[in-house]
CHARMM-style PDB file with segment names, atoms N, HN, CA, C and O in Angstrom:
ATOM      1  N   MET     1      -0.762  14.139 -18.582  1.00  0.00      PROA
ATOM      2  CA  MET     1      -1.150  12.994 -17.751  1.00  0.00      PROA
ATOM      3  C   MET     1      -0.784  13.199 -16.287  1.00  0.00      PROA
ATOM      4  O   MET     1      -1.641  12.968 -15.434  1.00  0.00      PROA
ATOM      5  N   PRO     2       0.443  13.622 -15.935  1.00  0.00      PROA
ATOM      6  CA  PRO     2       0.763  13.792 -14.516  1.00  0.00      PROA
ATOM      7  C   PRO     2      -0.106  14.832 -13.822  1.00  0.00      PROA
ATOM      8  O   PRO     2      -0.316  14.749 -12.612  1.00  0.00      PROA
ATOM      9  N   ASP     3      -0.614  15.811 -14.567  1.00  0.00      PROA
ATOM     10  HN  ASP     3      -0.443  15.879 -15.550  1.00  0.00      PROA
ATOM     11  CA  ASP     3      -1.455  16.835 -13.952  1.00  0.00      PROA
ATOM     12  C   ASP     3      -2.840  16.300 -13.615  1.00  0.00      PROA
ATOM     13  O   ASP     3      -3.516  16.876 -12.762  1.00  0.00      PROA
ATOM     14  N   THR     4      -3.279  15.243 -14.238  1.00  0.00      PROA
ATOM     15  HN  THR     4      -2.730  14.775 -14.930  1.00  0.00      PROA
ATOM     16  CA  THR     4      -4.626  14.744 -14.005  1.00  0.00      PROA
ATOM     17  C   THR     4      -4.727  13.910 -12.733  1.00  0.00      PROA
ATOM     18  O   THR     4      -5.810  13.794 -12.159  1.00  0.00      PROA
ATOM     19  N   VAL     5      -3.621  13.330 -12.283  1.00  0.00      PROA
ATOM     20  HN  VAL     5      -2.741  13.424 -12.748  1.00  0.00      PROA
ATOM     21  CA  VAL     5      -3.679  12.496 -11.079  1.00  0.00      PROA
ATOM     22  C   VAL     5      -4.068  13.309  -9.850  1.00  0.00      PROA
ATOM     23  O   VAL     5      -4.974  12.890  -9.130  1.00  0.00      PROA
ATOM     24  N   PRO     6      -3.433  14.454  -9.567  1.00  0.00      PROA
ATOM     25  CA  PRO     6      -3.895  15.238  -8.415  1.00  0.00      PROA
ATOM     26  C   PRO     6      -5.330  15.740  -8.578  1.00  0.00      PROA
ATOM     27  O   PRO     6      -6.060  15.857  -7.594  1.00  0.00      PROA
ATOM     28  N   ASP     7      -5.738  16.036  -9.813  1.00  0.00      PROA
ATOM     29  HN  ASP     7      -5.146  15.941 -10.613  1.00  0.00      PROA
ATOM     30  CA  ASP     7      -7.114  16.479 -10.043  1.00  0.00      PROA
ATOM     31  C   ASP     7      -8.106  15.379  -9.706  1.00  0.00      PROA
ATOM     32  O   ASP     7      -9.159  15.653  -9.131  1.00  0.00      PROA
ATOM     33  N   VAL     8      -7.784  14.138 -10.053  1.00  0.00      PROA
ATOM     34  HN  VAL     8      -6.928  13.916 -10.520  1.00  0.00      PROA
ATOM     35  CA  VAL     8      -8.671  13.015  -9.760  1.00  0.00      PROA
ATOM     36  C   VAL     8      -8.748  12.795  -8.256  1.00  0.00      PROA
ATOM     37  O   VAL     8      -9.834  12.576  -7.718  1.00  0.00      PROA
ATOM     38  N   VAL     9      -7.609  12.850  -7.573  1.00  0.00      PROA
ATOM     39  HN  VAL     9      -6.728  13.028  -8.010  1.00  0.00      PROA
ATOM     40  CA  VAL     9      -7.598  12.659  -6.120  1.00  0.00      PROA
ATOM     41  C   VAL     9      -8.381  13.770  -5.440  1.00  0.00      PROA
ATOM     42  O   VAL     9      -9.139  13.507  -4.506  1.00  0.00      PROA
ATOM     43  N   THR    10      -8.213  14.995  -5.888  1.00  0.00      PROA
ATOM     44  HN  THR    10      -7.598  15.208  -6.646  1.00  0.00      PROA
ATOM     45  CA  THR    10      -8.956  16.117  -5.317  1.00  0.00      PROA
ATOM     46  C   THR    10     -10.449  15.967  -5.565  1.00  0.00      PROA
ATOM     47  O   THR    10     -11.255  16.269  -4.684  1.00  0.00      PROA
ATOM     48  N   ALA    11     -10.825  15.509  -6.743  1.00  0.00      PROA
ATOM     49  HN  ALA    11     -10.171  15.264  -7.458  1.00  0.00      PROA
ATOM     50  CA  ALA    11     -12.243  15.318  -7.057  1.00  0.00      PROA
ATOM     51  C   ALA    11     -12.845  14.207  -6.199  1.00  0.00      PROA
ATOM     52  O   ALA    11     -13.970  14.335  -5.715  1.00  0.00      PROA
ATOM     53  N   LEU    12     -12.101  13.119  -6.009  1.00  0.00      PROA
ATOM     54  HN  LEU    12     -11.187  13.015  -6.402  1.00  0.00      PROA
ATOM     55  CA  LEU    12     -12.616  12.033  -5.175  1.00  0.00      PROA
ATOM     56  C   LEU    12     -12.728  12.465  -3.713  1.00  0.00      PROA
ATOM     57  O   LEU    12     -13.679  12.099  -3.023  1.00  0.00      PROA
ATOM     58  N   ALA    13     -11.768  13.231  -3.254  1.00  0.00      PROA
ATOM     59  HN  ALA    13     -10.995  13.528  -3.815  1.00  0.00      PROA
ATOM     60  CA  ALA    13     -11.766  13.649  -1.860  1.00  0.00      PROA
ATOM     61  C   ALA    13     -12.880  14.646  -1.569  1.00  0.00      PROA
ATOM     62  O   ALA    13     -13.469  14.622  -0.488  1.00  0.00      PROA
ATOM     63  N   SER    14     -13.172  15.517  -2.522  1.00  0.00      PROA
ATOM     64  HN  SER    14     -12.693  15.537  -3.400  1.00  0.00      PROA
ATOM     65  CA  SER    14     -14.176  16.547  -2.259  1.00  0.00      PROA
ATOM     66  C   SER    14     -15.575  16.130  -2.706  1.00  0.00      PROA
ATOM     67  O   SER    14     -16.534  16.869  -2.486  1.00  0.00      PROA
ATOM     68  N   ALA    15     -15.708  14.973  -3.323  1.00  0.00      PROA
ATOM     69  HN  ALA    15     -14.929  14.372  -3.503  1.00  0.00      PROA
ATOM     70  CA  ALA    15     -17.015  14.545  -3.818  1.00  0.00      PROA
ATOM     71  C   ALA    15     -17.970  14.232  -2.678  1.00  0.00      PROA
ATOM     72  O   ALA    15     -19.180  14.410  -2.820  1.00  0.00      PROA
ATOM     73  N   SER    16     -17.449  13.772  -1.562  1.00  0.00      PROA
ATOM     74  HN  SER    16     -16.466  13.627  -1.447  1.00  0.00      PROA
ATOM     75  CA  SER    16     -18.328  13.405  -0.460  1.00  0.00      PROA
ATOM     76  C   SER    16     -18.759  14.616   0.362  1.00  0.00      PROA
ATOM     77  O   SER    16     -19.702  14.516   1.148  1.00  0.00      PROA
ATOM     78  N   GLY    17     -18.100  15.742   0.203  1.00  0.00      PROA
ATOM     79  HN  GLY    17     -17.334  15.823  -0.435  1.00  0.00      PROA
ATOM     80  CA  GLY    17     -18.454  16.934   0.949  1.00  0.00      PROA
ATOM     81  C   GLY    17     -17.854  16.968   2.343  1.00  0.00      PROA
ATOM     82  O   GLY    17     -18.057  17.945   3.063  1.00  0.00      PROA
ATOM     83  N   GLN    18     -17.125  15.945   2.748  1.00  0.00      PROA
ATOM     84  HN  GLN    18     -16.960  15.151   2.162  1.00  0.00      PROA
ATOM     85  CA  GLN    18     -16.532  15.893   4.080  1.00  0.00      PROA
ATOM     86  C   GLN    18     -15.022  16.086   4.031  1.00  0.00      PROA
ATOM     87  O   GLN    18     -14.356  15.968   5.060  1.00  0.00      PROA
ATOM     88  N   GLY    19     -14.478  16.375   2.876  1.00  0.00      PROA
ATOM     89  HN  GLY    19     -15.019  16.471   2.040  1.00  0.00      PROA
ATOM     90  CA  GLY    19     -13.041  16.490   2.749  1.00  0.00      PROA
ATOM     91  C   GLY    19     -12.418  15.124   2.514  1.00  0.00      PROA
ATOM     92  O   GLY    19     -13.114  14.176   2.148  1.00  0.00      PROA
ATOM     93  N   PRO    20     -11.113  15.019   2.721  1.00  0.00      PROA
ATOM     94  CA  PRO    20     -10.422  13.767   2.407  1.00  0.00      PROA
ATOM     95  C   PRO    20     -10.552  12.699   3.479  1.00  0.00      PROA
ATOM     96  O   PRO    20      -9.959  11.629   3.338  1.00  0.00      PROA
ATOM     97  N   GLY    21     -11.299  12.944   4.540  1.00  0.00      PROA
ATOM     98  HN  GLY    21     -11.780  13.813   4.655  1.00  0.00      PROA
ATOM     99  CA  GLY    21     -11.385  11.987   5.637  1.00  0.00      PROA
ATOM    100  C   GLY    21     -11.940  10.639   5.229  1.00  0.00      PROA
ATOM    101  O   GLY    21     -11.389   9.607   5.612  1.00  0.00      PROA
ATOM    102  N   ALA    22     -13.019  10.622   4.460  1.00  0.00      PROA
ATOM    103  HN  ALA    22     -13.467  11.461   4.149  1.00  0.00      PROA
ATOM    104  CA  ALA    22     -13.638   9.360   4.047  1.00  0.00      PROA
ATOM    105  C   ALA    22     -12.709   8.596   3.110  1.00  0.00      PROA
ATOM    106  O   ALA    22     -12.586   7.377   3.220  1.00  0.00      PROA
ATOM    107  N   LEU    23     -12.064   9.291   2.203  1.00  0.00      PROA
ATOM    108  HN  LEU    23     -12.164  10.282   2.114  1.00  0.00      PROA
ATOM    109  CA  LEU    23     -11.144   8.638   1.272  1.00  0.00      PROA
ATOM    110  C   LEU    23      -9.962   8.036   2.021  1.00  0.00      PROA
ATOM    111  O   LEU    23      -9.544   6.918   1.721  1.00  0.00      PROA
ATOM    112  N   LEU    24      -9.429   8.754   2.978  1.00  0.00      PROA
ATOM    113  HN  LEU    24      -9.769   9.662   3.222  1.00  0.00      PROA
ATOM    114  CA  LEU    24      -8.301   8.240   3.748  1.00  0.00      PROA
ATOM    115  C   LEU    24      -8.701   7.047   4.605  1.00  0.00      PROA
ATOM    116  O   LEU    24      -7.910   6.122   4.784  1.00  0.00      PROA
ATOM    117  N   ARG    25      -9.912   7.057   5.133  1.00  0.00      PROA
ATOM    118  HN  ARG    25     -10.555   7.808   4.988  1.00  0.00      PROA
ATOM    119  CA  ARG    25     -10.394   5.898   5.900  1.00  0.00      PROA
ATOM    120  C   ARG    25     -10.513   4.666   5.016  1.00  0.00      PROA
ATOM    121  O   ARG    25     -10.156   3.563   5.429  1.00  0.00      PROA
ATOM    122  N   ILE    26     -11.015   4.854   3.801  1.00  0.00      PROA
ATOM    123  HN  ILE    26     -11.305   5.750   3.466  1.00  0.00      PROA
ATOM    124  CA  ILE    26     -11.141   3.732   2.873  1.00  0.00      PROA
ATOM    125  C   ILE    26      -9.769   3.192   2.499  1.00  0.00      PROA
ATOM    126  O   ILE    26      -9.571   1.978   2.469  1.00  0.00      PROA
ATOM    127  N   LEU    27      -8.819   4.080   2.215  1.00  0.00      PROA
ATOM    128  HN  LEU    27      -8.980   5.066   2.240  1.00  0.00      PROA
ATOM    129  CA  LEU    27      -7.469   3.645   1.872  1.00  0.00      PROA
ATOM    130  C   LEU    27      -6.794   2.938   3.039  1.00  0.00      PROA
ATOM    131  O   LEU    27      -6.101   1.941   2.839  1.00  0.00      PROA
ATOM    132  N   LEU    28      -6.987   3.436   4.241  1.00  0.00      PROA
ATOM    133  HN  LEU    28      -7.551   4.246   4.404  1.00  0.00      PROA
ATOM    134  CA  LEU    28      -6.393   2.806   5.422  1.00  0.00      PROA
ATOM    135  C   LEU    28      -6.993   1.427   5.664  1.00  0.00      PROA
ATOM    136  O   LEU    28      -6.267   0.471   5.932  1.00  0.00      PROA
ATOM    137  N   LEU    29      -8.298   1.324   5.570  1.00  0.00      PROA
ATOM    138  HN  LEU    29      -8.888   2.101   5.352  1.00  0.00      PROA
ATOM    139  CA  LEU    29      -8.958   0.032   5.765  1.00  0.00      PROA
ATOM    140  C   LEU    29      -8.543  -0.960   4.683  1.00  0.00      PROA
ATOM    141  O   LEU    29      -8.294  -2.129   4.977  1.00  0.00      PROA
ATOM    142  N   GLY    30      -8.470  -0.511   3.457  1.00  0.00      PROA
ATOM    143  HN  GLY    30      -8.673   0.438   3.218  1.00  0.00      PROA
ATOM    144  CA  GLY    30      -8.048  -1.384   2.366  1.00  0.00      PROA
ATOM    145  C   GLY    30      -6.616  -1.859   2.523  1.00  0.00      PROA
ATOM    146  O   GLY    30      -6.313  -3.014   2.225  1.00  0.00      PROA
ATOM    147  N   SER    31      -5.731  -0.990   2.985  1.00  0.00      PROA
ATOM    148  HN  SER    31      -5.977  -0.051   3.228  1.00  0.00      PROA
ATOM    149  CA  SER    31      -4.345  -1.401   3.179  1.00  0.00      PROA
ATOM    150  C   SER    31      -4.208  -2.372   4.341  1.00  0.00      PROA
ATOM    151  O   SER    31      -3.369  -3.272   4.296  1.00  0.00      PROA
ATOM    152  N   MET    32      -5.018  -2.205   5.378  1.00  0.00      PROA
ATOM    153  HN  MET    32      -5.699  -1.473   5.414  1.00  0.00      PROA
ATOM    154  CA  MET    32      -4.977  -3.148   6.502  1.00  0.00      PROA
ATOM    155  C   MET    32      -5.497  -4.521   6.076  1.00  0.00      PROA
ATOM    156  O   MET    32      -4.912  -5.541   6.441  1.00  0.00      PROA
ATOM    157  N   VAL    33      -6.573  -4.559   5.319  1.00  0.00      PROA
ATOM    158  HN  VAL    33      -7.048  -3.730   5.022  1.00  0.00      PROA
ATOM    159  CA  VAL    33      -7.095  -5.828   4.822  1.00  0.00      PROA
ATOM    160  C   VAL    33      -6.075  -6.480   3.895  1.00  0.00      PROA
ATOM    161  O   VAL    33      -5.869  -7.693   3.951  1.00  0.00      PROA
ATOM    162  N   GLY    34      -5.445  -5.693   3.055  1.00  0.00      PROA
ATOM    163  HN  GLY    34      -5.611  -4.708   3.009  1.00  0.00      PROA
ATOM    164  CA  GLY    34      -4.417  -6.218   2.164  1.00  0.00      PROA
ATOM    165  C   GLY    34      -3.222  -6.776   2.918  1.00  0.00      PROA
ATOM    166  O   GLY    34      -2.669  -7.802   2.522  1.00  0.00      PROA
ATOM    167  N   ALA    35      -2.815  -6.117   4.000  1.00  0.00      PROA
ATOM    168  HN  ALA    35      -3.265  -5.284   4.321  1.00  0.00      PROA
ATOM    169  CA  ALA    35      -1.691  -6.609   4.804  1.00  0.00      PROA
ATOM    170  C   ALA    35      -2.038  -7.936   5.473  1.00  0.00      PROA
ATOM    171  O   ALA    35      -1.199  -8.833   5.548  1.00  0.00      PROA
ATOM    172  N   VAL    36      -3.268  -8.062   5.957  1.00  0.00      PROA
ATOM    173  HN  VAL    36      -3.950  -7.333   5.896  1.00  0.00      PROA
ATOM    174  CA  VAL    36      -3.690  -9.318   6.584  1.00  0.00      PROA
ATOM    175  C   VAL    36      -3.719 -10.443   5.553  1.00  0.00      PROA
ATOM    176  O   VAL    36      -3.259 -11.550   5.832  1.00  0.00      PROA
ATOM    177  N   LEU    37      -4.251 -10.171   4.374  1.00  0.00      PROA
ATOM    178  HN  LEU    37      -4.625  -9.272   4.147  1.00  0.00      PROA
ATOM    179  CA  LEU    37      -4.303 -11.191   3.327  1.00  0.00      PROA
ATOM    180  C   LEU    37      -2.896 -11.582   2.864  1.00  0.00      PROA
ATOM    181  O   LEU    37      -2.638 -12.757   2.603  1.00  0.00      PROA
ATOM    182  N   LEU    38      -1.996 -10.617   2.760  1.00  0.00      PROA
ATOM    183  HN  LEU    38      -2.207  -9.663   2.971  1.00  0.00      PROA
ATOM    184  CA  LEU    38      -0.627 -10.913   2.368  1.00  0.00      PROA
ATOM    185  C   LEU    38       0.073 -11.758   3.426  1.00  0.00      PROA
ATOM    186  O   LEU    38       0.781 -12.706   3.087  1.00  0.00      PROA
ATOM    187  N   ALA    39      -0.113 -11.430   4.697  1.00  0.00      PROA
ATOM    188  HN  ALA    39      -0.688 -10.660   4.972  1.00  0.00      PROA
ATOM    189  CA  ALA    39       0.483 -12.216   5.778  1.00  0.00      PROA
ATOM    190  C   ALA    39      -0.074 -13.636   5.779  1.00  0.00      PROA
ATOM    191  O   ALA    39       0.678 -14.593   5.965  1.00  0.00      PROA
ATOM    192  N   TRP    40      -1.363 -13.784   5.575  1.00  0.00      PROA
ATOM    193  HN  TRP    40      -1.975 -13.008   5.424  1.00  0.00      PROA
ATOM    194  CA  TRP    40      -1.968 -15.121   5.533  1.00  0.00      PROA
ATOM    195  C   TRP    40      -1.394 -15.922   4.367  1.00  0.00      PROA
ATOM    196  O   TRP    40      -1.073 -17.100   4.522  1.00  0.00      PROA
ATOM    197  N   PHE    41      -1.264 -15.292   3.213  1.00  0.00      PROA
ATOM    198  HN  PHE    41      -1.525 -14.334   3.087  1.00  0.00      PROA
ATOM    199  CA  PHE    41      -0.751 -15.984   2.036  1.00  0.00      PROA
ATOM    200  C   PHE    41       0.692 -16.414   2.230  1.00  0.00      PROA
ATOM    201  O   PHE    41       1.068 -17.518   1.836  1.00  0.00      PROA
ATOM    202  N   LEU    42       1.501 -15.556   2.832  1.00  0.00      PROA
ATOM    203  HN  LEU    42       1.195 -14.660   3.152  1.00  0.00      PROA
ATOM    204  CA  LEU    42       2.909 -15.888   3.022  1.00  0.00      PROA
ATOM    205  C   LEU    42       3.125 -16.903   4.137  1.00  0.00      PROA
ATOM    206  O   LEU    42       4.026 -17.737   4.048  1.00  0.00      PROA
ATOM    207  N   LEU    43       2.315 -16.842   5.180  1.00  0.00      PROA
ATOM    208  HN  LEU    43       1.584 -16.164   5.253  1.00  0.00      PROA
ATOM    209  CA  LEU    43       2.531 -17.715   6.325  1.00  0.00      PROA
ATOM    210  C   LEU    43       1.858 -19.075   6.197  1.00  0.00      PROA
ATOM    211  O   LEU    43       2.176 -19.982   6.965  1.00  0.00      PROA
ATOM    212  N   ARG    44       0.950 -19.242   5.265  1.00  0.00      PROA
ATOM    213  HN  ARG    44       0.691 -18.505   4.642  1.00  0.00      PROA
ATOM    214  CA  ARG    44       0.237 -20.516   5.172  1.00  0.00      PROA
ATOM    215  C   ARG    44       1.135 -21.637   4.679  1.00  0.00      PROA
ATOM    216  O   ARG    44       0.817 -22.805   4.904  1.00  0.00      PROA
ATOM    217  N   GLY    45       2.232 -21.334   4.023  1.00  0.00      PROA
ATOM    218  HN  GLY    45       2.491 -20.386   3.840  1.00  0.00      PROA
ATOM    219  CA  GLY    45       3.136 -22.360   3.541  1.00  0.00      PROA
ATOM    220  C   GLY    45       4.007 -22.955   4.628  1.00  0.00      PROA
ATOM    221  O   GLY    45       4.560 -24.038   4.436  1.00  0.00      PROA
ATOM    222  N   TYR    46       4.150 -22.287   5.763  1.00  0.00      PROA
ATOM    223  HN  TYR    46       3.700 -21.407   5.919  1.00  0.00      PROA
ATOM    224  CA  TYR    46       5.034 -22.767   6.823  1.00  0.00      PROA
ATOM    225  C   TYR    46       4.438 -23.911   7.622  1.00  0.00      PROA
ATOM    226  O   TYR    46       5.173 -24.614   8.315  1.00  0.00      PROA
ATOM    227  N   ARG    47       3.139 -24.120   7.549  1.00  0.00      PROA
ATOM    228  HN  ARG    47       2.541 -23.549   6.986  1.00  0.00      PROA
ATOM    229  CA  ARG    47       2.537 -25.197   8.330  1.00  0.00      PROA
ATOM    230  C   ARG    47       2.471 -26.509   7.555  1.00  0.00      PROA
ATOM    231  O   ARG    47       1.989 -27.508   8.089  1.00  0.00      PROA
ATOM    232  N   SER    48       2.941 -26.532   6.316  1.00  0.00      PROA
ATOM    233  HN  SER    48       3.333 -25.720   5.882  1.00  0.00      PROA
ATOM    234  CA  SER    48       2.843 -27.739   5.510  1.00  0.00      PROA
ATOM    235  C   SER    48       3.880 -28.794   5.896  1.00  0.00      PROA
ATOM    236  O   SER    48       3.722 -29.959   5.532  1.00  0.00      PROA
ATOM    237  N   ASN    49       4.942 -28.416   6.626  1.00  0.00      PROA
ATOM    238  HN  ASN    49       5.071 -27.469   6.921  1.00  0.00      PROA
ATOM    239  CA  ASN    49       5.970 -29.382   6.973  1.00  0.00      PROA
ATOM    240  C   ASN    49       5.742 -30.001   8.350  1.00  0.00      PROA
ATOM    241  O   ASN    49       6.624 -30.699   8.848  1.00  0.00      PROA
ATOM    242  N   GLY    50       4.625 -29.777   8.965  1.00  0.00      PROA
ATOM    243  HN  GLY    50       3.908 -29.209   8.561  1.00  0.00      PROA
ATOM    244  CA  GLY    50       4.302 -30.379  10.248  1.00  0.00      PROA
ATOM    245  C   GLY    50       4.934 -29.690  11.438  1.00  0.00      PROA
ATOM    246  O   GLY    50       4.833 -30.187  12.560  1.00  0.00      PROA
ATOM    247  N   GLY    51       5.578 -28.569  11.224  1.00  0.00      PROA
ATOM    248  HN  GLY    51       5.661 -28.166  10.313  1.00  0.00      PROA
ATOM    249  CA  GLY    51       6.162 -27.814  12.325  1.00  0.00      PROA
ATOM    250  C   GLY    51       7.536 -28.291  12.758  1.00  0.00      PROA
ATOM    251  O   GLY    51       8.108 -27.720  13.687  1.00  0.00      PROA
ATOM    252  N   ASP    52       8.090 -29.318  12.119  1.00  0.00      PROA
ATOM    253  HN  ASP    52       7.626 -29.782  11.364  1.00  0.00      PROA
ATOM    254  CA  ASP    52       9.411 -29.824  12.491  1.00  0.00      PROA
ATOM    255  C   ASP    52      10.444 -29.259  11.526  1.00  0.00      PROA
ATOM    256  O   ASP    52      10.711 -29.840  10.473  1.00  0.00      PROA
ATOM    257  N   ASP    53      11.023 -28.116  11.897  1.00  0.00      PROA
ATOM    258  HN  ASP    53      10.807 -27.644  12.752  1.00  0.00      PROA
ATOM    259  CA  ASP    53      11.992 -27.462  11.024  1.00  0.00      PROA
ATOM    260  C   ASP    53      13.372 -28.092  11.137  1.00  0.00      PROA
ATOM    261  O   ASP    53      14.232 -27.801  10.305  1.00  0.00      PROA
ATOM    262  N   ASN    54      13.623 -28.937  12.121  1.00  0.00      PROA
ATOM    263  HN  ASN    54      12.925 -29.173  12.797  1.00  0.00      PROA
ATOM    264  CA  ASN    54      14.950 -29.532  12.326  1.00  0.00      PROA
ATOM    265  C   ASN    54      15.049 -30.956  11.786  1.00  0.00      PROA
ATOM    266  O   ASN    54      15.959 -31.696  12.159  1.00  0.00      PROA
ATOM    267  N   LYS    55      14.144 -31.335  10.934  1.00  0.00      PROA
ATOM    268  HN  LYS    55      13.405 -30.734  10.631  1.00  0.00      PROA
ATOM    269  CA  LYS    55      14.158 -32.696  10.375  1.00  0.00      PROA
ATOM    270  C   LYS    55      15.239 -32.783   9.310  1.00  0.00      PROA
ATOM    271  O   LYS    55      15.215 -32.025   8.340  1.00  0.00      PROA
ATOM    272  N   ASN    56      16.196 -33.709   9.480  1.00  0.00      PROA
ATOM    273  HN  ASN    56      16.215 -34.325  10.268  1.00  0.00      PROA
ATOM    274  CA  ASN    56      17.314 -33.810   8.557  1.00  0.00      PROA
ATOM    275  C   ASN    56      17.321 -35.132   7.788  1.00  0.00      PROA
ATOM    276  O   ASN    56      18.323 -35.437   7.141  1.00  0.00      PROA
ATOM    277  N   ASP    57      16.268 -35.918   7.828  1.00  0.00      PROA
ATOM    278  HN  ASP    57      15.454 -35.671   8.353  1.00  0.00      PROA
ATOM    279  CA  ASP    57      16.309 -37.190   7.104  1.00  0.00      PROA
ATOM    280  C   ASP    57      15.438 -37.190   5.903  1.00  0.00      PROA
ATOM    281  OT1 ASP    57      15.367 -38.191   5.191  1.00  0.00      PROA
TER     282      ASP     57
END
């Protein structure tokens, strides 16, 4: 099983005929979109309290 992972990555990278450039671009774009979605998900809860973090009553 561990030997098949590099084979799959090599096959995906060389399938386009341009080398690993297209695969790396897709992975980079996907990780950037994922980071934006994660930040949105984590930060959307902070606006539910009306922005007053010092309310003690």
